[in-house]
N, C-alpha and C positions, 0 to 999 in steps of 0.2 A: 537398447531399449526396444521393446516390442511395439508395434504400431497400435495395438490395442491400449497399451499403457499411455502412449502419447495422445490418444483420442480421449482417454479418461481425464488426463491432466488437462487438456484443451477444454473440455467441458467444465472442469472445476474452475479454470481461469476465467471463463466466460461468466460463470455464475458469480464469482468473486468480483469481476468488473462491474456486472449489473448492480451488485449489492453496493459497491463503492459509489457508483454514479448516484443511486437512489439515496444514499445516506448524505452524500455532498449537496444534493438537491434539498433535502429535508432540513438540513442543519444551516442553510444559507442565511436564515433569519437571525440565528444565534451570533453571527459574525458582523452583523451591522453595528455602526458606531452607537455608543451609548449616549442617550440624550441627558444633558447635564442641567436639568431644571430642578432649581432649589425647592420650588413649591411642590413638585411632583414626588420626590424622594429626598430623603435625608442624605447627609455626607457620607455615612457609613454604607448605606444601601448603593449609593453611586460607586463606591470603591469596590464593593463586592460585584456590582454589575460589570464593571470594567475588568476586574479579574476574570469573571466568567466569560466575557468577551474574549480575552487573551487566550484563555484555555480553549475556547471554541475555535479561535484562529489557528492555534498550533495543532489542534486535532484535525482541522481541515486540511492544513499543509501536509501533515502525515499521511492522510488518505490520498491527497492529490499525488504525492510521491509513490505511494503503493499503487495507485491507478496506473502511473506511468511504468512501473515495473511490470504490472500485469500485461499492459499493452506490449511492451518489448517482448515478454515471454510468449505472448500469442503469436508475434511476428517471427519468433524463433521456431514455433511449431510449423508455421507456413514454410519457412526456409529449410525445414528438416534439419536444424542443428539444435533442436530443444534438448536438454539434458546433457549437453556436452559442455565440459569446463571451458571457460573463456581463456584460461591461462595454460593449462597443460593439455587440453583437447582430449582428455579421457571422459568416459562416462560418469555423470554424477550419479551417486547411489539413488536409487529409487525411494529409499526410506527418507533420505534428505529431501527430495523433491515432494514427498508426502507431507513433510512438515512445512516446507516453504516451496510452493511450486514455482516461484519466480527466482529461485536459486540460479546463479550464473557460474558459480565455482564449486568444485568438489570440496570435500571437508578439509582436505590436506592443503589445497591452495588457499582456502578461506582462513585457516589457521595460520599459515605462513604470512598471509597478508596482515593479520592482526598483531603479529610480533613486532 
């Protein structure tokens, strides 16, 4: 992979990291515990609020996992092993990295792993 491509992917990863950090900060309110005050809301509204809270928690967990993947990919760019499959040590196709810049395996190894 050319150094210009790695620079472009690094910039994309930094932008994604900043976006994830911003989203996690703005959605922190959605994951707070639901107040179970009978006088403030009815039973159905409380259940809806609790379901919304659980969905927000799962979204937050997913974003946190994605943020970890982005951070690891950024470290790989620093160590000069970005875009190299962790299993077979061959280059990961650039088109695969364009779809998922955090990919750690080439398509062949990823497919073998999923079987």
